[in-house]
DRENDRENLUM-333293 format. One line per 2 residues: number of its first residue (from 1); their letters; for each residue x, y, z of C-alpha. Coordinates in nm, 3 decimals, padded with zeros to 5 digits. Example, Ala and Ser with C-alpha at 12.3 -4.5 7.8 and 13.67 -1.06 7.14 Angstrom:
1 = as = 01.230:-00.450:00.780  01.367:-00.106:00.714 .
This chain:
1 = mr = 00.654:-04.686:-01.290  00.472:-04.747:-00.961 .
3 = ar = 00.568:-05.115:-00.958  00.838:-05.235:-01.192 .
5 = tl = 00.684:-05.583:-01.193  00.391:-05.447:-01.395 .
7 = rq = 00.336:-05.604:-01.735  00.228:-05.390:-02.030 .
9 = dd = -00.115:-05.551:-02.016  -00.159:-05.415:-01.662 .
11 = lr = -00.084:-05.053:-01.749  -00.349:-04.785:-01.718 .
13 = fa = -00.364:-04.539:-02.007  -00.485:-04.179:-02.025 .
15 = lv = -00.543:-04.033:-02.372  -00.531:-03.655:-02.394 .
17 = hd = -00.639:-03.435:-02.684  -00.707:-03.070:-02.751 .
19 = wl = -01.077:-02.978:-02.755  -01.288:-03.263:-02.895 .
21 = tv = -01.573:-03.062:-03.045  -01.539:-03.104:-03.423 .
23 = pa = -01.431:-03.418:-03.611  -01.131:-03.331:-03.830 .
25 = gs = -00.781:-03.454:-03.912  -00.631:-03.456:-03.563 .
27 = ea = -00.940:-03.630:-03.429  -00.890:-03.905:-03.688 .
29 = vf = -00.546:-03.966:-03.538  -00.686:-03.964:-03.186 .
31 = eq = -00.953:-04.216:-03.282  -00.683:-04.463:-03.385 .
33 = mc = -00.487:-04.396:-03.067  -00.795:-04.472:-02.857 .
35 = sl = -00.855:-04.792:-03.055  -00.499:-04.916:-03.011 .
37 = fp = -00.456:-04.819:-02.646  -00.798:-04.798:-02.475 .
39 = ga = -00.812:-04.577:-02.169  -00.967:-04.269:-02.014 .
41 = vy = -01.008:-03.969:-02.246  -00.923:-03.615:-02.130 .
43 = as = -00.980:-03.286:-02.317  -01.073:-02.930:-02.234 .
45 = qi = -01.411:-02.971:-02.407  -01.579:-03.288:-02.533 .
47 = ds = -01.882:-03.320:-02.761  -01.942:-03.690:-02.817 .
49 = sr = -02.257:-03.614:-03.016  -02.031:-03.479:-03.292 .
51 = vk = -01.711:-03.674:-03.230  -01.899:-04.001:-03.235 .
53 = fl = -01.615:-04.247:-03.178  -01.601:-04.118:-02.819 .
55 = qg = -01.942:-04.257:-02.733  -01.920:-04.526:-02.466 .
57 = me = -01.571:-04.421:-02.354  -01.466:-04.289:-02.014 .
59 = lh = -01.465:-03.913:-02.075  -01.313:-03.637:-01.859 .
61 = ps = -01.379:-03.284:-01.990  -01.245:-02.988:-01.794 .
63 = wi = -01.441:-02.720:-01.611  -01.463:-02.528:-01.940 .
65 = qk = -01.724:-02.781:-02.058  -01.992:-02.603:-01.853 .
67 = mp = -01.907:-02.253:-01.975  -02.119:-02.064:-02.232 .
69 = ga = -02.028:-02.151:-02.591  -01.770:-02.408:-02.483 .
71 = lt = -01.871:-02.660:-02.750  -01.929:-02.413:-03.034 .
73 = rh = -01.670:-02.137:-02.981  -01.376:-02.321:-02.829 .
75 = hl = -01.126:-02.050:-02.931  -01.275:-01.814:-02.671 .
77 = ya = -01.120:-02.024:-02.396  -00.772:-02.058:-02.547 .
79 = pf = -00.611:-01.820:-02.291  -00.705:-02.064:-02.011 .
81 = lp = -00.594:-02.387:-02.176  -00.228:-02.411:-02.067 .
83 = ev = -00.340:-02.408:-01.702  -00.635:-02.640:-01.777 .
85 = ys = -00.409:-02.910:-01.920  -00.129:-02.868:-01.668 .
87 = hm = -00.377:-02.927:-01.384  -00.546:-03.238:-01.523 .
89 = dm = -00.510:-03.519:-01.272  -00.299:-03.795:-01.430 .
91 = na = -00.199:-03.966:-01.105  -00.400:-04.281:-01.175 .
93 = yd = -00.225:-04.353:-01.505  00.095:-04.535:-01.591 .
95 = vv = 00.111:-04.409:-01.951  -00.016:-04.077:-02.086 .
97 = ls = -00.066:-04.055:-02.463  -00.124:-03.695:-02.571 .
99 = ds = -00.218:-03.578:-02.919  -00.148:-03.209:-02.960 .
101 = hs = -00.190:-02.923:-03.204  -00.230:-02.665:-02.929 .
103 = fa = -00.193:-02.734:-02.556  -00.265:-03.103:-02.486 .
105 = hg = 00.107:-03.183:-02.455  00.112:-02.974:-02.137 .
107 = vq = -00.037:-03.242:-01.910  00.183:-03.350:-01.620 .
109 = rr = 00.237:-03.720:-01.558  00.298:-03.898:-01.230 .
111 = pd = 00.676:-03.894:-01.153  00.720:-04.262:-01.235 .
113 = al = 00.485:-04.267:-01.535  00.556:-04.221:-01.907 .
115 = hi = 00.426:-03.939:-02.130  00.431:-03.987:-02.508 .
117 = ny = 00.315:-03.699:-02.727  00.216:-03.697:-03.095 .
119 = yh = 00.258:-03.346:-03.241  00.043:-03.223:-03.528 .
121 = tp = 00.223:-02.890:-03.484  00.322:-02.647:-03.213 .
123 = ar = 00.028:-02.405:-03.192  00.049:-02.221:-03.524 .
125 = sl = -00.126:-01.906:-03.409  00.146:-01.863:-03.144 .
127 = wv = 00.459:-01.980:-03.322  00.385:-01.939:-03.693 .
129 = pe = 00.167:-01.624:-03.726  00.255:-01.598:-04.095 .
131 = vd = 00.046:-01.913:-04.142  -00.226:-01.844:-03.884 .
133 = nr = -00.255:-01.481:-03.769  -00.555:-01.521:-03.537 .
135 = as = -00.343:-01.450:-03.228  -00.165:-01.145:-03.368 .
137 = kt = -00.440:-00.921:-03.503  -00.438:-00.662:-03.225 .
139 = ff = -00.215:-00.551:-02.938  -00.442:-00.739:-02.696 .
141 = hr = -00.418:-01.058:-02.905  -00.038:-01.028:-02.918 .
143 = wi = -00.017:-00.968:-02.542  -00.213:-01.287:-02.473 .
145 = an = -00.011:-01.477:-02.734  00.320:-01.379:-02.570 .
147 = rl = 00.194:-01.506:-02.235  00.071:-01.832:-02.390 .
149 = kr = 00.405:-01.882:-02.568  00.591:-01.863:-02.236 .
151 = ld = 00.355:-02.120:-02.082  00.372:-02.338:-02.392 .
153 = lv = 00.750:-02.342:-02.386  00.738:-02.474:-02.029 .
155 = as = 00.475:-02.732:-02.131  00.689:-02.853:-02.422 .
157 = kr = 00.940:-03.001:-02.176  00.684:-03.241:-02.024 .
159 = pd = 00.659:-03.523:-02.283  00.921:-03.794:-02.243 .
161 = vi = 00.889:-03.925:-02.597  00.787:-03.720:-02.901 .
163 = fa = 00.638:-03.825:-03.235  00.552:-03.585:-03.520 .
165 = ns = 00.314:-03.609:-03.814  00.568:-03.484:-04.070 .
167 = hv = 00.924:-03.361:-04.117  00.784:-03.006:-04.127 .
169 = ta = 00.636:-03.046:-03.779  00.952:-03.214:-03.650 .
171 = er = 01.158:-02.915:-03.764  00.920:-02.679:-03.582 .
173 = vt = 00.937:-02.879:-03.261  01.315:-02.852:-03.268 .
175 = kf = 01.316:-02.485:-03.370  01.061:-02.355:-03.118 .
177 = yg = 01.092:-02.603:-02.830  01.451:-02.723:-02.861 .
179 = rk = 01.325:-03.083:-02.850  01.434:-03.370:-03.073 .
181 = vd = 01.154:-03.574:-03.231  01.197:-03.946:-03.169 .
183 = qi = 00.998:-04.064:-03.471  00.794:-03.929:-03.762 .
185 = iy = 00.466:-04.115:-03.811  00.242:-03.988:-04.089 .
187 = pp = -00.125:-03.955:-03.988  -00.384:-04.217:-04.089 .
189 = vq = -00.584:-04.173:-04.407  -00.884:-04.393:-04.484 .
191 = te = -00.762:-04.455:-04.838  -00.965:-04.772:-04.899 .
193 = aw = -01.299:-04.591:-04.899  -01.172:-04.324:-05.139 .
195 = sk = -01.004:-04.575:-05.368  -01.348:-04.708:-05.466 .
197 = ve = -01.410:-04.392:-05.671  -01.406:-04.463:-06.045 .
199 = kk = -01.299:-04.160:-06.246  -01.548:-04.080:-06.523 .
201 = gs = -01.437:-03.744:-06.658  -01.351:-03.386:-06.563 .
203 = ee = -01.661:-03.187:-06.656  -01.710:-03.072:-06.293 .
205 = gl = -01.378:-02.885:-06.307  -01.179:-02.807:-05.995 .
207 = vy = -01.291:-02.907:-05.645  -01.198:-02.786:-05.298 .
209 = wg = -01.317:-02.955:-04.983  -01.243:-02.861:-04.625 .
211 = rl = -01.333:-02.603:-04.363  -01.391:-02.247:-04.478 .
213 = ip = -01.158:-02.059:-04.244  -00.907:-01.784:-04.328 .
215 = yk = -00.579:-01.980:-04.330  -00.720:-02.231:-04.582 .
217 = rv = -00.692:-01.942:-04.837  -00.999:-02.029:-05.043 .
219 = di = -01.005:-01.659:-05.132  -00.708:-01.726:-05.363 .
221 = li = -00.910:-01.982:-05.558  -01.208:-01.750:-05.597 .
223 = ea = -00.992:-01.462:-05.718  -00.821:-01.692:-05.969 .
225 = mk = -01.145:-01.846:-06.098  -01.298:-01.503:-06.149 .
227 = tt = -01.007:-01.441:-06.384  -00.993:-01.775:-06.565 .
229 = gq = -01.364:-01.858:-06.570  -01.292:-02.222:-06.493 .
231 = kl = -01.544:-02.418:-06.291  -01.482:-02.447:-05.916 .
233 = ni = -01.690:-02.646:-05.665  -01.637:-02.553:-05.300 .
235 = vg = -01.740:-02.821:-05.050  -01.755:-02.743:-04.679 .
237 = sg = -01.860:-02.472:-04.438  -01.708:-02.250:-04.173 .
239 = ps = -01.684:-01.895:-04.038  -01.549:-01.752:-04.367 .
241 = ee = -01.835:-01.886:-04.577  -02.042:-01.569:-04.609 .
243 = el = -01.737:-01.354:-04.682  -01.625:-01.596:-04.953 .
245 = kr = -01.971:-01.602:-05.106  -01.966:-01.224:-05.126 .
247 = qa = -01.626:-01.241:-05.296  -01.762:-01.489:-05.553 .
249 = eg = -02.089:-01.300:-05.612  -02.180:-01.287:-05.981 .
251 = sk = -01.942:-01.567:-06.081  -02.161:-01.849:-06.210 .
253 = ni = -01.858:-02.076:-06.250  -01.810:-02.089:-05.870 .
255 = rf = -02.048:-02.304:-05.666  -02.076:-02.342:-05.289 .
257 = lg = -02.211:-02.688:-05.215  -02.195:-02.683:-04.836 .
259 = rl = -02.132:-03.007:-04.651  -02.169:-03.323:-04.859 .
261 = td = -02.191:-03.683:-04.752  -01.895:-03.902:-04.845 .
263 = de = -02.105:-04.061:-05.122  -02.200:-03.721:-05.264 .
265 = lq = -01.841:-03.598:-05.249  -01.707:-03.911:-05.414 .
267 = kl = -01.961:-03.876:-05.694  -01.840:-03.519:-05.748 .
269 = ia = -01.475:-03.629:-05.743  -01.542:-03.892:-06.010 .
271 = ss = -01.620:-03.611:-06.256  -01.366:-03.354:-06.135 .
273 = ka = -01.040:-03.239:-06.290  -00.825:-03.183:-05.983 .
275 = lv = -00.829:-03.112:-05.612  -00.718:-02.757:-05.533 .
277 = fp = -00.544:-02.704:-05.200  -00.423:-02.345:-05.149 .
279 = gy = -00.368:-02.352:-04.772  -00.066:-02.440:-04.562 .
281 = ed = -00.094:-02.760:-04.358  00.154:-02.941:-04.142 .
283 = fg = 00.063:-03.264:-04.320  -00.262:-03.233:-04.514 .
285 = iv = -00.491:-03.536:-04.522  -00.721:-03.405:-04.798 .
287 = pv = -00.462:-03.426:-05.081  -00.397:-03.791:-04.990 .
289 = ea = -00.771:-03.862:-04.991  -00.792:-03.704:-05.336 .
291 = ma = -00.505:-03.914:-05.471  -00.668:-04.226:-05.324 .
293 = ag = -00.970:-04.142:-05.540  -00.747:-04.102:-05.847 .
295 = lp = -00.766:-03.722:-05.844  -00.444:-03.524:-05.905 .
297 = vi = -00.364:-03.225:-05.684  -00.287:-02.857:-05.736 .
299 = af = -00.151:-02.731:-05.404  00.052:-02.456:-05.245 .
301 = ga = 00.403:-02.599:-05.237  00.491:-02.566:-04.870 .
303 = gg = 00.435:-02.765:-04.554  00.347:-03.130:-04.531 .
305 = vt = 00.203:-03.151:-04.882  00.559:-03.150:-05.014 .
307 = es = 00.603:-03.489:-04.844  00.297:-03.649:-05.001 .
309 = vr = 00.244:-03.491:-05.346  00.522:-03.570:-05.591 .
311 = eq = 00.574:-03.426:-05.940  00.380:-03.715:-06.096 .
313 = dg = 00.089:-03.658:-05.854  00.009:-03.297:-05.938 .
315 = vl = 00.150:-02.944:-05.933  00.281:-02.741:-05.640 .
317 = fk = 00.253:-02.365:-05.698  00.508:-02.136:-05.536 .
319 = eq = 00.320:-01.851:-05.368  -00.016:-01.806:-05.197 .
321 = ta = -00.144:-01.569:-05.462  -00.404:-01.598:-05.737 .
323 = es = -00.136:-01.529:-05.998  00.085:-01.812:-05.875 .
325 = fi = -00.212:-02.047:-05.861  -00.307:-01.960:-06.221 .
327 = eg = 00.049:-02.032:-06.329  00.029:-02.367:-06.153 .
329 = lk = -00.300:-02.438:-06.329  -00.134:-02.376:-06.665 .
331 = qf = 00.141:-02.622:-06.576  -00.120:-02.874:-06.467 .
333 = dq = -00.302:-02.853:-06.800  00.019:-02.953:-06.981 .
335 = ks = 00.056:-03.275:-06.780  -00.118:-03.612:-06.771 .
337 = fd = -00.174:-03.833:-06.470  -00.205:-04.204:-06.407 .
339 = vg = -00.507:-04.283:-06.187  -00.361:-04.614:-06.072 .
341 = al = -00.031:-04.454:-05.975  -00.212:-04.186:-05.775 .
343 = kn = -00.405:-04.451:-05.582  -00.090:-04.649:-05.514 .
345 = ra = 00.085:-04.340:-05.382  -00.204:-04.265:-05.146 .
347 = ae = -00.197:-04.622:-05.012  00.145:-04.546:-04.862 .
349 = fd = -00.039:-04.328:-04.605  -00.318:-04.571:-04.528 .
351 = vs = -00.462:-04.599:-04.177  -00.319:-04.950:-04.146 .
353 = rf = 00.035:-04.814:-04.174  -00.028:-04.554:-03.903 .
355 = rt = -00.166:-04.820:-03.672  00.136:-05.043:-03.724 .
357 = fy = 00.398:-04.769:-03.679  00.226:-04.596:-03.386 .
359 = qe = 00.160:-04.918:-03.197  00.518:-05.039:-03.244 .
361 = av = 00.663:-04.702:-03.141  00.451:-04.675:-02.825 .
363 = nk = 00.521:-05.034:-02.722  00.894:-04.980:-02.772 .
365 = ai = 00.886:-04.664:-02.561  00.697:-04.846:-02.284 .
367 = en = 00.937:-05.139:-02.297  01.237:-04.906:-02.265 .
369 = hl = 01.071:-04.722:-01.977  00.992:-05.040:-01.784 .
371 = kk = 01.356:-05.144:-01.805  01.475:-04.831:-01.624 .
């Protein structure tokens, strides 16, 4: 670093994230990072009115912040983001902590500084189109995606130390970037709040909560429930909402509840049968939240959910089809679940464990770097 006599307490930190416009799973990780290692926050777009933990921090959005729709339609600016992050000025910082599911890992540190990146995934729309096909729908989309992949491959060489949120993500980092992950640190889940739910029954049937976007595959659930007639409550909103409502039209067993407060959602969970999780996620915080509330899980058996949901915690169905989900539902109905055991399993992913592991890993990396 600039002066090898520096102590860790003297180090200046920059914390870098992909667009900070909607609070979701990766933002929950970033919040803990900011709490553990306070510093200046950088992102292509920042909306502290929505991502409230940012209020009062030193914030550095990019030039995109002033562009039309920057805070509501962030995907429009994706073609510019590799250059945006590579040109962020990190010269004032001794340690750069990036948190990336798209392009944040592409920042360039000062030559004597240290860059530690936490991967949620390499950008799925670029590298795993079978999971997220938004960048491969047309020839124009594919042309842009090929350019972004070349830039992203260059950017992937910039972090000095790499953490990943799951074994699935670690395998992708190695496969697509040729980089070895230094440590797997599961993301933080606020299990204590969910563990206060007291199960009262299952009359509310199945429940889904999360964003309503194509790769979440809520369409599978609707198709299946139109066949089985079982009750399904859908909590959340998103760009696919109207299309999904049209798909469910006429099915009185399917309800769209929109966004609920945590108290409202927990009340619903207390009387639900199972969480249904048909999408592919690199880790998947929602299933752990459900287990913390004593709710078993029916999920698509691929991705990070295979690392959190065991046989005694639910059922993993094999294919992203309504037929496979219905088969999984039949298996679920033949099993019984222990609420206490579910809550204990979820506690293994509690926020306190993330804080401990992440803090120790970063401090170790800094210590090793200062010795060089």
